[in-house]
C-alpha positions in Angstrom: 94.5 -32.8 57.3 98.2 -31.0 57.8 98.3 -27.5 58.8 101.8 -26.3 57.2 104.1 -23.4 57.6 105.9 -22.3 54.1 108.4 -19.5 53.7 107.5 -18.5 49.7 109.2 -16.5 47.0 105.9 -13.6 46.1 106.4 -11.8 42.4 105.8 -8.9 42.6 106.5 -5.4 40.4 108.2 -1.8 41.6 105.4 0.5 43.3 106.1 2.7 41.2 105.4 1.0 37.6 106.0 3.8 35.2 108.6 3.5 32.8 112.1 3.1 33.5 115.9 3.2 32.6 116.4 -0.7 32.6 119.9 -0.1 34.9 117.4 1.7 37.6 115.5 -2.5 37.4 119.4 -3.1 38.8 117.5 -2.7 42.1 114.5 -4.9 42.3 116.5 -8.0 41.7 115.9 -9.7 45.3 112.4 -11.6 45.8 110.8 -11.3 48.5 110.0 -14.2 50.5 106.8 -13.9 51.9 105.5 -16.3 54.7 102.1 -18.5 55.4 100.4 -20.4 58.0 96.8 -23.3 56.4 95.7 -26.2 55.9 96.4 -28.2 52.7 93.9 -28.8 51.1 96.1 -30.0 47.8 98.8 -30.6 47.1 100.4 -31.2 42.7 103.6 -31.8 41.5 103.2 -28.3 40.9 101.6 -26.6 44.2 99.6 -27.0 47.6 96.5 -25.2 47.5 96.3 -24.2 51.8 93.6 -22.0 54.0 94.1 -19.9 57.2 90.5 -21.2 57.6 88.1 -24.5 57.9 84.8 -25.2 59.0 82.7 -29.1 59.2 80.2 -28.4 62.9 80.4 -32.4 62.9 80.4 -35.4 60.6 77.2 -35.0 58.5 78.7 -31.9 57.3 80.8 -30.8 54.1 84.0 -29.0 54.9 83.9 -25.3 54.5 87.2 -23.4 53.9 88.1 -19.8 53.7 90.9 -17.6 52.4 92.1 -20.4 49.6 95.5 -19.7 49.0 97.3 -20.6 45.4 101.1 -21.7 46.6 103.3 -22.1 43.9 105.8 -25.6 44.4 108.8 -23.6 42.6 108.5 -20.6 44.3 108.8 -22.3 47.7 111.9 -22.1 50.1 110.6 -24.0 52.9 107.8 -26.7 54.5 107.9 -27.6 58.4 104.5 -29.7 59.1 102.8 -27.5 62.2 101.9 -29.7 65.4 98.0 -29.7 66.3 96.5 -30.4 69.2 
């Protein structure tokens, strides 16, 4: 299972999401660049699913995962495969 570092652009709304003029919305033209690290559990042509934690005490258990996150490939800036011990 690969451990990935993903840099991705997030969708967001202004913190004060009330009525605004179109001119006021110009300040929100810079996307938010986020970073996540997780184990890759699924990949499709459109997205990657990573999990922050995984657990499988031995081969007789089905692996368990926690804190899953879906990252759209079109919103991804960079993916780095991290080395594990």
